[in-house]
mmCIF file of the protein (N, C-alpha, C, O) and its ligand, coordinates in Angstrom:
data_MODEL
# 
_entry.id   MODEL 
# 
loop_
_entity.id 
_entity.type 
_entity.pdbx_number_of_molecules 
1 polymer     1 
2 non-polymer 1 
# 
_entity_poly.entity_id                      1 
_entity_poly.type                           'polypeptide(L)' 
_entity_poly.nstd_linkage                   no 
_entity_poly.nstd_monomer                   no 
_entity_poly.pdbx_seq_one_letter_code       MSEHVHVRLSQGMGVSEDGLLVEHSRCRCGATWTKVYEVEDGEPE 
_entity_poly.pdbx_seq_one_letter_code_can   MSEHVHVRLSQGMGVSEDGLLVEHSRCRCGATWTKVYEVEDGEPE 
_entity_poly.pdbx_strand_id                 A 
# 
loop_
_entity_poly_seq.entity_id 
_entity_poly_seq.num 
_entity_poly_seq.mon_id 
_entity_poly_seq.hetero 
1 1  MET n 
1 2  SER n 
1 3  GLU n 
1 4  HIS n 
1 5  VAL n 
1 6  HIS n 
1 7  VAL n 
1 8  ARG n 
1 9  LEU n 
1 10 SER n 
1 11 GLN n 
1 12 GLY n 
1 13 MET n 
1 14 GLY n 
1 15 VAL n 
1 16 SER n 
1 17 GLU n 
1 18 ASP n 
1 19 GLY n 
1 20 LEU n 
1 21 LEU n 
1 22 VAL n 
1 23 GLU n 
1 24 HIS n 
1 25 SER n 
1 26 ARG n 
1 27 CYS n 
1 28 ARG n 
1 29 CYS n 
1 30 GLY n 
1 31 ALA n 
1 32 THR n 
1 33 TRP n 
1 34 THR n 
1 35 LYS n 
1 36 VAL n 
1 37 TYR n 
1 38 GLU n 
1 39 VAL n 
1 40 GLU n 
1 41 ASP n 
1 42 GLY n 
1 43 GLU n 
1 44 PRO n 
1 45 GLU n 
# 
loop_
_struct_asym.id 
_struct_asym.entity_id 
A 1 
B 2 
# 
loop_
_chem_comp.id 
_chem_comp.type 
_chem_comp.mon_nstd_flag 
ALA 'L-peptide linking' y 
ARG 'L-peptide linking' y 
ASP 'L-peptide linking' y 
CYS 'L-peptide linking' y 
GLN 'L-peptide linking' y 
GLU 'L-peptide linking' y 
GLY 'peptide linking'   y 
HIS 'L-peptide linking' y 
LEU 'L-peptide linking' y 
LYS 'L-peptide linking' y 
MET 'L-peptide linking' y 
PRO 'L-peptide linking' y 
SER 'L-peptide linking' y 
THR 'L-peptide linking' y 
TRP 'L-peptide linking' y 
TYR 'L-peptide linking' y 
VAL 'L-peptide linking' y 
ZN  non-polymer         . 
# 
_pdbx_entity_nonpoly.entity_id   2 
_pdbx_entity_nonpoly.name        ? 
_pdbx_entity_nonpoly.comp_id     ZN 
# 
_pdbx_nonpoly_scheme.asym_id         B 
_pdbx_nonpoly_scheme.entity_id       2 
_pdbx_nonpoly_scheme.mon_id          ZN 
_pdbx_nonpoly_scheme.ndb_seq_num     1 
_pdbx_nonpoly_scheme.pdb_seq_num     101 
_pdbx_nonpoly_scheme.auth_seq_num    101 
_pdbx_nonpoly_scheme.pdb_mon_id      ZN 
_pdbx_nonpoly_scheme.auth_mon_id     ZN 
_pdbx_nonpoly_scheme.pdb_strand_id   A 
_pdbx_nonpoly_scheme.pdb_ins_code    . 
# 
loop_
_atom_site.group_PDB 
_atom_site.id 
_atom_site.type_symbol 
_atom_site.label_atom_id 
_atom_site.label_alt_id 
_atom_site.label_comp_id 
_atom_site.label_asym_id 
_atom_site.label_entity_id 
_atom_site.label_seq_id 
_atom_site.pdbx_PDB_ins_code 
_atom_site.Cartn_x 
_atom_site.Cartn_y 
_atom_site.Cartn_z 
_atom_site.occupancy 
_atom_site.B_iso_or_equiv 
_atom_site.pdbx_formal_charge 
_atom_site.auth_seq_id 
_atom_site.auth_comp_id 
_atom_site.auth_asym_id 
_atom_site.auth_atom_id 
_atom_site.pdbx_PDB_model_num 
ATOM   1   N  N  . MET A 1 1  ? 0.847   -1.193 0.000  1.00 0.00 ? 1   MET A N  1 
ATOM   2   C  CA . MET A 1 1  ? 0.000   0.000  0.000  1.00 0.00 ? 1   MET A CA 1 
ATOM   3   C  C  . MET A 1 1  ? 0.882   1.242  0.000  1.00 0.00 ? 1   MET A C  1 
ATOM   4   O  O  . MET A 1 1  ? 1.841   1.344  0.765  1.00 0.00 ? 1   MET A O  1 
ATOM   5   N  N  . SER A 1 2  ? 0.545   2.162  -0.854 1.00 0.00 ? 2   SER A N  1 
ATOM   6   C  CA . SER A 1 2  ? 1.361   3.366  -0.952 1.00 0.00 ? 2   SER A CA 1 
ATOM   7   C  C  . SER A 1 2  ? 1.141   4.279  0.250  1.00 0.00 ? 2   SER A C  1 
ATOM   8   O  O  . SER A 1 2  ? 0.186   4.131  1.012  1.00 0.00 ? 2   SER A O  1 
ATOM   9   N  N  . GLU A 1 3  ? 2.045   5.207  0.384  1.00 0.00 ? 3   GLU A N  1 
ATOM   10  C  CA . GLU A 1 3  ? 1.905   6.153  1.485  1.00 0.00 ? 3   GLU A CA 1 
ATOM   11  C  C  . GLU A 1 3  ? 0.641   6.955  1.299  1.00 0.00 ? 3   GLU A C  1 
ATOM   12  O  O  . GLU A 1 3  ? 0.279   7.337  0.186  1.00 0.00 ? 3   GLU A O  1 
ATOM   13  N  N  . HIS A 1 4  ? -0.009  7.196  2.386  1.00 0.00 ? 4   HIS A N  1 
ATOM   14  C  CA . HIS A 1 4  ? -1.182  8.045  2.275  1.00 0.00 ? 4   HIS A CA 1 
ATOM   15  C  C  . HIS A 1 4  ? -0.879  9.404  2.886  1.00 0.00 ? 4   HIS A C  1 
ATOM   16  O  O  . HIS A 1 4  ? 0.038   9.554  3.693  1.00 0.00 ? 4   HIS A O  1 
ATOM   17  N  N  . VAL A 1 5  ? -1.637  10.344 2.499  1.00 0.00 ? 5   VAL A N  1 
ATOM   18  C  CA . VAL A 1 5  ? -1.433  11.688 3.019  1.00 0.00 ? 5   VAL A CA 1 
ATOM   19  C  C  . VAL A 1 5  ? -2.234  11.836 4.301  1.00 0.00 ? 5   VAL A C  1 
ATOM   20  O  O  . VAL A 1 5  ? -3.461  11.739 4.305  1.00 0.00 ? 5   VAL A O  1 
ATOM   21  N  N  . HIS A 1 6  ? -1.512  12.072 5.386  1.00 0.00 ? 6   HIS A N  1 
ATOM   22  C  CA . HIS A 1 6  ? -2.197  12.210 6.665  1.00 0.00 ? 6   HIS A CA 1 
ATOM   23  C  C  . HIS A 1 6  ? -3.155  13.394 6.650  1.00 0.00 ? 6   HIS A C  1 
ATOM   24  O  O  . HIS A 1 6  ? -2.871  14.448 6.081  1.00 0.00 ? 6   HIS A O  1 
ATOM   25  N  N  . VAL A 1 7  ? -4.264  13.189 7.276  1.00 0.00 ? 7   VAL A N  1 
ATOM   26  C  CA . VAL A 1 7  ? -5.225  14.264 7.453  1.00 0.00 ? 7   VAL A CA 1 
ATOM   27  C  C  . VAL A 1 7  ? -5.287  14.580 8.937  1.00 0.00 ? 7   VAL A C  1 
ATOM   28  O  O  . VAL A 1 7  ? -5.747  13.769 9.740  1.00 0.00 ? 7   VAL A O  1 
ATOM   29  N  N  . ARG A 1 8  ? -4.828  15.751 9.283  1.00 0.00 ? 8   ARG A N  1 
ATOM   30  C  CA . ARG A 1 8  ? -4.787  16.107 10.700 1.00 0.00 ? 8   ARG A CA 1 
ATOM   31  C  C  . ARG A 1 8  ? -6.124  16.663 11.157 1.00 0.00 ? 8   ARG A C  1 
ATOM   32  O  O  . ARG A 1 8  ? -6.501  17.791 10.838 1.00 0.00 ? 8   ARG A O  1 
ATOM   33  N  N  . LEU A 1 9  ? -6.823  15.841 11.910 1.00 0.00 ? 9   LEU A N  1 
ATOM   34  C  CA . LEU A 1 9  ? -8.106  16.270 12.446 1.00 0.00 ? 9   LEU A CA 1 
ATOM   35  C  C  . LEU A 1 9  ? -7.898  16.787 13.861 1.00 0.00 ? 9   LEU A C  1 
ATOM   36  O  O  . LEU A 1 9  ? -7.367  16.083 14.720 1.00 0.00 ? 9   LEU A O  1 
ATOM   37  N  N  . SER A 1 10 ? -8.307  17.981 14.086 1.00 0.00 ? 10  SER A N  1 
ATOM   38  C  CA . SER A 1 10 ? -8.111  18.574 15.399 1.00 0.00 ? 10  SER A CA 1 
ATOM   39  C  C  . SER A 1 10 ? -8.912  17.833 16.452 1.00 0.00 ? 10  SER A C  1 
ATOM   40  O  O  . SER A 1 10 ? -10.094 17.541 16.273 1.00 0.00 ? 10  SER A O  1 
ATOM   41  N  N  . GLN A 1 11 ? -8.242  17.538 17.552 1.00 0.00 ? 11  GLN A N  1 
ATOM   42  C  CA . GLN A 1 11 ? -8.895  16.845 18.670 1.00 0.00 ? 11  GLN A CA 1 
ATOM   43  C  C  . GLN A 1 11 ? -9.113  17.788 19.835 1.00 0.00 ? 11  GLN A C  1 
ATOM   44  O  O  . GLN A 1 11 ? -9.545  17.383 20.914 1.00 0.00 ? 11  GLN A O  1 
ATOM   45  N  N  . GLY A 1 12 ? -8.810  19.039 19.597 1.00 0.00 ? 12  GLY A N  1 
ATOM   46  C  CA . GLY A 1 12 ? -9.047  20.015 20.656 1.00 0.00 ? 12  GLY A CA 1 
ATOM   47  C  C  . GLY A 1 12 ? -7.775  20.642 21.181 1.00 0.00 ? 12  GLY A C  1 
ATOM   48  O  O  . GLY A 1 12 ? -6.663  20.213 20.874 1.00 0.00 ? 12  GLY A O  1 
ATOM   49  N  N  . MET A 1 13 ? -7.973  21.654 21.969 1.00 0.00 ? 13  MET A N  1 
ATOM   50  C  CA . MET A 1 13 ? -6.846  22.379 22.527 1.00 0.00 ? 13  MET A CA 1 
ATOM   51  C  C  . MET A 1 13 ? -6.783  22.158 24.035 1.00 0.00 ? 13  MET A C  1 
ATOM   52  O  O  . MET A 1 13 ? -7.783  21.839 24.678 1.00 0.00 ? 13  MET A O  1 
ATOM   53  N  N  . GLY A 1 14 ? -5.598  22.333 24.573 1.00 0.00 ? 14  GLY A N  1 
ATOM   54  C  CA . GLY A 1 14 ? -5.448  22.210 26.014 1.00 0.00 ? 14  GLY A CA 1 
ATOM   55  C  C  . GLY A 1 14 ? -4.303  23.094 26.474 1.00 0.00 ? 14  GLY A C  1 
ATOM   56  O  O  . GLY A 1 14 ? -3.615  23.719 25.668 1.00 0.00 ? 14  GLY A O  1 
ATOM   57  N  N  . VAL A 1 15 ? -4.118  23.135 27.756 1.00 0.00 ? 15  VAL A N  1 
ATOM   58  C  CA . VAL A 1 15 ? -3.024  23.921 28.315 1.00 0.00 ? 15  VAL A CA 1 
ATOM   59  C  C  . VAL A 1 15 ? -2.149  22.998 29.153 1.00 0.00 ? 15  VAL A C  1 
ATOM   60  O  O  . VAL A 1 15 ? -2.634  22.291 30.037 1.00 0.00 ? 15  VAL A O  1 
ATOM   61  N  N  . SER A 1 16 ? -0.871  23.016 28.865 1.00 0.00 ? 16  SER A N  1 
ATOM   62  C  CA . SER A 1 16 ? 0.048   22.151 29.595 1.00 0.00 ? 16  SER A CA 1 
ATOM   63  C  C  . SER A 1 16 ? 0.330   22.705 30.980 1.00 0.00 ? 16  SER A C  1 
ATOM   64  O  O  . SER A 1 16 ? -0.075  23.818 31.317 1.00 0.00 ? 16  SER A O  1 
ATOM   65  N  N  . GLU A 1 17 ? 1.038   21.903 31.785 1.00 0.00 ? 17  GLU A N  1 
ATOM   66  C  CA . GLU A 1 17 ? 1.372   22.348 33.129 1.00 0.00 ? 17  GLU A CA 1 
ATOM   67  C  C  . GLU A 1 17 ? 2.251   23.585 33.109 1.00 0.00 ? 17  GLU A C  1 
ATOM   68  O  O  . GLU A 1 17 ? 2.274   24.366 34.060 1.00 0.00 ? 17  GLU A O  1 
ATOM   69  N  N  . ASP A 1 18 ? 2.973   23.750 32.010 1.00 0.00 ? 18  ASP A N  1 
ATOM   70  C  CA . ASP A 1 18 ? 3.864   24.905 31.887 1.00 0.00 ? 18  ASP A CA 1 
ATOM   71  C  C  . ASP A 1 18 ? 3.131   26.140 31.375 1.00 0.00 ? 18  ASP A C  1 
ATOM   72  O  O  . ASP A 1 18 ? 3.727   27.203 31.197 1.00 0.00 ? 18  ASP A O  1 
ATOM   73  N  N  . GLY A 1 19 ? 1.854   25.985 31.147 1.00 0.00 ? 19  GLY A N  1 
ATOM   74  C  CA . GLY A 1 19 ? 1.073   27.128 30.686 1.00 0.00 ? 19  GLY A CA 1 
ATOM   75  C  C  . GLY A 1 19 ? 1.142   27.319 29.187 1.00 0.00 ? 19  GLY A C  1 
ATOM   76  O  O  . GLY A 1 19 ? 0.787   28.380 28.675 1.00 0.00 ? 19  GLY A O  1 
ATOM   77  N  N  . LEU A 1 20 ? 1.601   26.287 28.473 1.00 0.00 ? 20  LEU A N  1 
ATOM   78  C  CA . LEU A 1 20 ? 1.672   26.393 27.024 1.00 0.00 ? 20  LEU A CA 1 
ATOM   79  C  C  . LEU A 1 20 ? 0.386   25.876 26.401 1.00 0.00 ? 20  LEU A C  1 
ATOM   80  O  O  . LEU A 1 20 ? -0.258  24.960 26.914 1.00 0.00 ? 20  LEU A O  1 
ATOM   81  N  N  . LEU A 1 21 ? 0.036   26.486 25.289 1.00 0.00 ? 21  LEU A N  1 
ATOM   82  C  CA . LEU A 1 21 ? -1.167  26.063 24.589 1.00 0.00 ? 21  LEU A CA 1 
ATOM   83  C  C  . LEU A 1 21 ? -0.823  24.856 23.725 1.00 0.00 ? 21  LEU A C  1 
ATOM   84  O  O  . LEU A 1 21 ? 0.096   24.915 22.909 1.00 0.00 ? 21  LEU A O  1 
ATOM   85  N  N  . VAL A 1 22 ? -1.552  23.769 23.901 1.00 0.00 ? 22  VAL A N  1 
ATOM   86  C  CA . VAL A 1 22 ? -1.249  22.527 23.198 1.00 0.00 ? 22  VAL A CA 1 
ATOM   87  C  C  . VAL A 1 22 ? -2.436  22.120 22.337 1.00 0.00 ? 22  VAL A C  1 
ATOM   88  O  O  . VAL A 1 22 ? -3.575  22.057 22.800 1.00 0.00 ? 22  VAL A O  1 
ATOM   89  N  N  . GLU A 1 23 ? -2.138  21.847 21.073 1.00 0.00 ? 23  GLU A N  1 
ATOM   90  C  CA . GLU A 1 23 ? -3.195  21.399 20.178 1.00 0.00 ? 23  GLU A CA 1 
ATOM   91  C  C  . GLU A 1 23 ? -2.954  19.930 19.835 1.00 0.00 ? 23  GLU A C  1 
ATOM   92  O  O  . GLU A 1 23 ? -1.861  19.553 19.412 1.00 0.00 ? 23  GLU A O  1 
ATOM   93  N  N  . HIS A 1 24 ? -3.976  19.114 20.018 1.00 0.00 ? 24  HIS A N  1 
ATOM   94  C  CA . HIS A 1 24 ? -3.880  17.697 19.707 1.00 0.00 ? 24  HIS A CA 1 
ATOM   95  C  C  . HIS A 1 24 ? -4.619  17.420 18.408 1.00 0.00 ? 24  HIS A C  1 
ATOM   96  O  O  . HIS A 1 24 ? -5.736  17.898 18.205 1.00 0.00 ? 24  HIS A O  1 
ATOM   97  N  N  . SER A 1 25 ? -3.993  16.650 17.533 1.00 0.00 ? 25  SER A N  1 
ATOM   98  C  CA . SER A 1 25 ? -4.675  16.275 16.299 1.00 0.00 ? 25  SER A CA 1 
ATOM   99  C  C  . SER A 1 25 ? -4.302  14.853 15.926 1.00 0.00 ? 25  SER A C  1 
ATOM   100 O  O  . SER A 1 25 ? -3.283  14.333 16.383 1.00 0.00 ? 25  SER A O  1 
ATOM   101 N  N  . ARG A 1 26 ? -5.117  14.228 15.104 1.00 0.00 ? 26  ARG A N  1 
ATOM   102 C  CA . ARG A 1 26 ? -4.846  12.851 14.722 1.00 0.00 ? 26  ARG A CA 1 
ATOM   103 C  C  . ARG A 1 26 ? -5.411  12.563 13.342 1.00 0.00 ? 26  ARG A C  1 
ATOM   104 O  O  . ARG A 1 26 ? -6.325  13.235 12.863 1.00 0.00 ? 26  ARG A O  1 
ATOM   105 N  N  . CYS A 1 27 ? -4.840  11.549 12.725 1.00 0.00 ? 27  CYS A N  1 
ATOM   106 C  CA . CYS A 1 27 ? -5.323  11.086 11.438 1.00 0.00 ? 27  CYS A CA 1 
ATOM   107 C  C  . CYS A 1 27 ? -6.132  9.817  11.667 1.00 0.00 ? 27  CYS A C  1 
ATOM   108 O  O  . CYS A 1 27 ? -5.954  9.132  12.674 1.00 0.00 ? 27  CYS A O  1 
ATOM   109 N  N  . ARG A 1 28 ? -7.003  9.515  10.749 1.00 0.00 ? 28  ARG A N  1 
ATOM   110 C  CA . ARG A 1 28 ? -7.832  8.314  10.927 1.00 0.00 ? 28  ARG A CA 1 
ATOM   111 C  C  . ARG A 1 28 ? -7.009  7.029  10.863 1.00 0.00 ? 28  ARG A C  1 
ATOM   112 O  O  . ARG A 1 28 ? -7.489  5.958  11.232 1.00 0.00 ? 28  ARG A O  1 
ATOM   113 N  N  . CYS A 1 29 ? -5.770  7.144  10.392 1.00 0.00 ? 29  CYS A N  1 
ATOM   114 C  CA . CYS A 1 29 ? -4.905  5.966  10.336 1.00 0.00 ? 29  CYS A CA 1 
ATOM   115 C  C  . CYS A 1 29 ? -4.291  5.671  11.699 1.00 0.00 ? 29  CYS A C  1 
ATOM   116 O  O  . CYS A 1 29 ? -3.707  4.608  11.911 1.00 0.00 ? 29  CYS A O  1 
ATOM   117 N  N  . GLY A 1 30 ? -4.429  6.627  12.628 1.00 0.00 ? 30  GLY A N  1 
ATOM   118 C  CA . GLY A 1 30 ? -3.907  6.395  13.965 1.00 0.00 ? 30  GLY A CA 1 
ATOM   119 C  C  . GLY A 1 30 ? -2.748  7.307  14.322 1.00 0.00 ? 30  GLY A C  1 
ATOM   120 O  O  . GLY A 1 30 ? -2.377  7.411  15.491 1.00 0.00 ? 30  GLY A O  1 
ATOM   121 N  N  . ALA A 1 31 ? -2.170  7.972  13.324 1.00 0.00 ? 31  ALA A N  1 
ATOM   122 C  CA . ALA A 1 31 ? -1.068  8.886  13.612 1.00 0.00 ? 31  ALA A CA 1 
ATOM   123 C  C  . ALA A 1 31 ? -1.572  10.071 14.424 1.00 0.00 ? 31  ALA A C  1 
ATOM   124 O  O  . ALA A 1 31 ? -2.687  10.553 14.222 1.00 0.00 ? 31  ALA A O  1 
ATOM   125 N  N  . THR A 1 32 ? -0.741  10.527 15.336 1.00 0.00 ? 32  THR A N  1 
ATOM   126 C  CA . THR A 1 32 ? -1.143  11.652 16.161 1.00 0.00 ? 32  THR A CA 1 
ATOM   127 C  C  . THR A 1 32 ? -0.051  12.716 16.164 1.00 0.00 ? 32  THR A C  1 
ATOM   128 O  O  . THR A 1 32 ? 1.123   12.429 15.927 1.00 0.00 ? 32  THR A O  1 
ATOM   129 N  N  . TRP A 1 33 ? -0.458  13.926 16.433 1.00 0.00 ? 33  TRP A N  1 
ATOM   130 C  CA . TRP A 1 33 ? 0.478   15.041 16.523 1.00 0.00 ? 33  TRP A CA 1 
ATOM   131 C  C  . TRP A 1 33 ? 0.121   15.908 17.718 1.00 0.00 ? 33  TRP A C  1 
ATOM   132 O  O  . TRP A 1 33 ? -1.035  16.008 18.129 1.00 0.00 ? 33  TRP A O  1 
ATOM   133 N  N  . THR A 1 34 ? 1.128   16.510 18.239 1.00 0.00 ? 34  THR A N  1 
ATOM   134 C  CA . THR A 1 34 ? 0.911   17.486 19.301 1.00 0.00 ? 34  THR A CA 1 
ATOM   135 C  C  . THR A 1 34 ? 1.653   18.751 18.903 1.00 0.00 ? 34  THR A C  1 
ATOM   136 O  O  . THR A 1 34 ? 2.866   18.733 18.695 1.00 0.00 ? 34  THR A O  1 
ATOM   137 N  N  . LYS A 1 35 ? 0.925   19.833 18.799 1.00 0.00 ? 35  LYS A N  1 
ATOM   138 C  CA . LYS A 1 35 ? 1.548   21.094 18.433 1.00 0.00 ? 35  LYS A CA 1 
ATOM   139 C  C  . LYS A 1 35 ? 1.459   22.039 19.618 1.00 0.00 ? 35  LYS A C  1 
ATOM   140 O  O  . LYS A 1 35 ? 0.388   22.256 20.187 1.00 0.00 ? 35  LYS A O  1 
ATOM   141 N  N  . VAL A 1 36 ? 2.596   22.590 19.973 1.00 0.00 ? 36  VAL A N  1 
ATOM   142 C  CA . VAL A 1 36 ? 2.643   23.457 21.150 1.00 0.00 ? 36  VAL A CA 1 
ATOM   143 C  C  . VAL A 1 36 ? 2.841   24.899 20.722 1.00 0.00 ? 36  VAL A C  1 
ATOM   144 O  O  . VAL A 1 36 ? 3.729   25.218 19.932 1.00 0.00 ? 36  VAL A O  1 
ATOM   145 N  N  . TYR A 1 37 ? 2.014   25.739 21.250 1.00 0.00 ? 37  TYR A N  1 
ATOM   146 C  CA . TYR A 1 37 ? 2.149   27.165 20.993 1.00 0.00 ? 37  TYR A CA 1 
ATOM   147 C  C  . TYR A 1 37 ? 2.633   27.832 22.271 1.00 0.00 ? 37  TYR A C  1 
ATOM   148 O  O  . TYR A 1 37 ? 2.048   27.666 23.342 1.00 0.00 ? 37  TYR A O  1 
ATOM   149 N  N  . GLU A 1 38 ? 3.701   28.580 22.136 1.00 0.00 ? 38  GLU A N  1 
ATOM   150 C  CA . GLU A 1 38 ? 4.191   29.286 23.303 1.00 0.00 ? 38  GLU A CA 1 
ATOM   151 C  C  . GLU A 1 38 ? 3.414   30.580 23.473 1.00 0.00 ? 38  GLU A C  1 
ATOM   152 O  O  . GLU A 1 38 ? 3.360   31.421 22.575 1.00 0.00 ? 38  GLU A O  1 
ATOM   153 N  N  . VAL A 1 39 ? 2.833   30.713 24.615 1.00 0.00 ? 39  VAL A N  1 
ATOM   154 C  CA . VAL A 1 39 ? 2.064   31.920 24.884 1.00 0.00 ? 39  VAL A CA 1 
ATOM   155 C  C  . VAL A 1 39 ? 2.912   32.850 25.751 1.00 0.00 ? 39  VAL A C  1 
ATOM   156 O  O  . VAL A 1 39 ? 3.196   32.562 26.914 1.00 0.00 ? 39  VAL A O  1 
ATOM   157 N  N  . GLU A 1 40 ? 3.293   33.938 25.170 1.00 0.00 ? 40  GLU A N  1 
ATOM   158 C  CA . GLU A 1 40 ? 4.152   34.866 25.902 1.00 0.00 ? 40  GLU A CA 1 
ATOM   159 C  C  . GLU A 1 40 ? 3.330   35.774 26.800 1.00 0.00 ? 40  GLU A C  1 
ATOM   160 O  O  . GLU A 1 40 ? 2.166   36.075 26.537 1.00 0.00 ? 40  GLU A O  1 
ATOM   161 N  N  . ASP A 1 41 ? 3.974   36.186 27.851 1.00 0.00 ? 41  ASP A N  1 
ATOM   162 C  CA . ASP A 1 41 ? 3.303   37.124 28.737 1.00 0.00 ? 41  ASP A CA 1 
ATOM   163 C  C  . ASP A 1 41 ? 3.162   38.469 28.040 1.00 0.00 ? 41  ASP A C  1 
ATOM   164 O  O  . ASP A 1 41 ? 4.030   38.885 27.273 1.00 0.00 ? 41  ASP A O  1 
ATOM   165 N  N  . GLY A 1 42 ? 2.084   39.119 28.312 1.00 0.00 ? 42  GLY A N  1 
ATOM   166 C  CA . GLY A 1 42 ? 1.881   40.427 27.701 1.00 0.00 ? 42  GLY A CA 1 
ATOM   167 C  C  . GLY A 1 42 ? 1.254   40.287 26.341 1.00 0.00 ? 42  GLY A C  1 
ATOM   168 O  O  . GLY A 1 42 ? 1.959   40.169 25.339 1.00 0.00 ? 42  GLY A O  1 
ATOM   169 N  N  . GLU A 1 43 ? -0.027  40.299 26.292 1.00 0.00 ? 43  GLU A N  1 
ATOM   170 C  CA . GLU A 1 43 ? -0.717  40.190 25.014 1.00 0.00 ? 43  GLU A CA 1 
ATOM   171 C  C  . GLU A 1 43 ? -0.661  41.511 24.257 1.00 0.00 ? 43  GLU A C  1 
ATOM   172 O  O  . GLU A 1 43 ? -0.646  42.582 24.863 1.00 0.00 ? 43  GLU A O  1 
ATOM   173 N  N  . PRO A 1 44 ? -0.629  41.430 22.932 1.00 0.00 ? 44  PRO A N  1 
ATOM   174 C  CA . PRO A 1 44 ? -0.502  42.646 22.109 1.00 0.00 ? 44  PRO A CA 1 
ATOM   175 C  C  . PRO A 1 44 ? -1.655  43.618 22.305 1.00 0.00 ? 44  PRO A C  1 
ATOM   176 O  O  . PRO A 1 44 ? -1.504  44.822 22.098 1.00 0.00 ? 44  PRO A O  1 
ATOM   177 N  N  . GLU A 1 45 ? -2.783  43.103 22.696 1.00 0.00 ? 45  GLU A N  1 
ATOM   178 C  CA . GLU A 1 45 ? -3.900  44.023 22.851 1.00 0.00 ? 45  GLU A CA 1 
ATOM   179 C  C  . GLU A 1 45 ? -4.184  44.264 24.330 1.00 0.00 ? 45  GLU A C  1 
ATOM   180 O  O  . GLU A 1 45 ? -5.097  45.017 24.668 1.00 0.00 ? 45  GLU A O  1 
HETATM 181 ZN ZN . ZN  B 2 .  ? -2.635  9.051  8.263  1.00 0.00 2 101 ZN  A ZN 1 
# 
């Protein structure tokens, strides 16, 4: 079977113990990803 193109379906967002914003996503094949966004102190607005 040839490689398939993963489809990252968002599983929701969360906040880690360090206060970082974490996005969980997964493909229907079972692959998973975790993307971390660093949230800096002092928002632009
Ligand atoms: Zn996949």
